[in-house]
Steps between C-alpha positions, in 0.01 A plus 500: 500500500729718711871491427796534734539858378136571593563386858820704520314810383221441751758474780673816382170692494400375845197316361602173664759350732735206483294329771190530280685372193650203687161421652344511154745251352483270801124492442549434127727205579259364758206519258669387177795276576283214614449448125855565377739383775755761397602621848710270718502708820409844637737725691353528851670840543370660179243728665742611772753585232233697313425700816870579544533618141182710523649672806822572311299649214316729743841616626601583143733202463443311174756227439432452128226519238380160631482614864217314672410278204444124545679235294499120478830310493552162337531231767859413419644834620617548859277735703558522875194399701346295219557142383698446180381172357536473120160324535690197628355308795844449655544881541160568660661615828804680358526865613807688366691710749602767247323688221619445144672816368208582269263478799718742696488736200121482488462551876744793498280654229193468722339206319280278713554126456137389502575133456670224305376376162464135410717335236586174328692281746874574501424764234391228255826309527375187669353264242456462126223242545205720396514711817265796443618861518411654835483169689681421824474242775452762773229734371367313196405643161479866389199561272479740206279795605274515194482142372588202717578297186788733405847399622634794710854412378847547641590489867404857601136404456367636829664839448348534153155369594472728805579809288268390218213440745549845662599352834816713504621790283855367459702186572846353479568180309821316425626348178765258391368446151150638434342492845419872499427548132287187449249549786468871422433409136242239596324717760512813283701732723830686457825342616870578476791262519794735570852451372666224701682655796300822494326381819665290768389136500633446855236375742301333223461121502709432190505298183781670310764746625559597135137572405274557804355846544206662670278732298196729528141429394210747468193578291659788305845588368486825697435315827768244422748779430424658838585172671808440286629848584475427871672162459791654306514856639430648156246748362403349166131573563559874460645436152240255368321746273819672375594352163816687413621232256368289216487135603576218261287200595543153352190285452601136549354246260610155615470207261438250782224721647319635192272793579131413504232752409470615863878554515497693174212720623676614820835544324335715231328707768836567663670576169233759424572666834873500429441659160270766648780600737766505228696194607677258266387140450704206378363150433740225595425153364692249705559126472466428870537205736456576871797415720465282810690578818380206711844337519669809644209571735536156661853591611405854601190399695688248714786742566293810578221326694747319724669832574166671575396214733836511676447869576136439597594238762166322447479197733362263233572652159876499545585408140344402168554134589324552835201653315484203261511257796232694689276502193534122462403456865195725447426397141121482538488871590797624303564293188176525306706580189834356608833678547692412185675838472617490861645153444672596172655799675626292791669260256728778374819599679341835588846642445498817290872455430435155353647497144186327368277775643729776371495353150120477504473856629735639233302326225174629646618861519620488141164372376291730719685814392305489171262790575772714652708451184203571273419823683853620429514369144171665398556817707172440686405644838262213578331195354134412538323167467175335607705221664722491805834349407760326720814657354466852642464394867783248464724774358382747765309746279191691620148417378169683534160343444195710412143358469322552168177305555240483773251261337558171678275312255773551236874423502682730741761719336766724648802671353838400638782754462866399515759769565870557542655435839445787746261676260170442676420866429447435128266208570299703752474796262379279214252332732373834631456635147291192422305541822411864436400437141282202593324716761425762234367232263280346769374835635 
């Protein structure tokens, strides 16, 4: 399977063009997505944009390392000329008038927005009545690419499935609390949740102004790093193989999620790699109870969604209450699994200066700082687990997920790295070390 880096090299060597690459992935989507339903819409201008970028390349103008490369964008991010729907029937005709800042960054770098990726309706913040991951009233259900019985997980399901099924070399997802890490884990690709605030969350249909972030997805750490560099104007990729320091990595053993034999096997494989490269390992046994942030999210969702809708000037979806009313009027189409989370959110004040909200938020931050505190206390550069955990995204820490299994007849296992705020570089370096070593083992 070709990687993003392979396509970049082929472009650089003149072996292909952006028009040919875009045409290839449009064909892949046309042939495959009938089975997976991961793509919500196609950019009608993608081929014209590819022609423009090919012409610039011929003139010696290369905007970035991703010049002329196609990407899929989760369908809750504003892209001019394309609908932004959150897989909600009420937003089927909503066309934003302005690109989200991260979209402007990608376009300025010469990336081609090939289309929008499907997702769980309202980014999986609609109902807690057994609503499946990847389902929405507009486009229906996203299907796991290798086993239809496997839950694709999270809300960035379409982004992850499209990458896993080789319908696109890279994609953008969004996460409030696990919606990048979980679908990447379950679809066995690489994903990064950046430090909160590292990327602008403006122009993204929101859940939480204190947690929401976009993040990159790809099939390799190297490819993901290329995309992350463009998003953040960094050059981490050039440093991936330079290990100028000894890392101290904590292996998390959580009493409420005891490691099964499959967990132990992948953790031991990683520990062996760390030892081979001279890094330090610390086992951390932790009495652990996951925190819940539902109560604060209800306030934040109402507040931030109402503000987004006010700016959007949508004729029908003017507020959260208007969405709830519309859904009741169209319940046969829209409310297959109800809208309990929308209703609970509407019942709050939606006021982020409300003393009750502020008290809940303070308590939540104190509890969710656990891994940040442990990193400092144990002088660790990163933690690793076979579980994705809610505390790090609530507290705003970065996470990287790396796939460790490809046998879909057995339990899927990935490693999830948790790092210090604004230290994505360490996570990417550890992931790349793992990636290179696994390639050598499998060669």
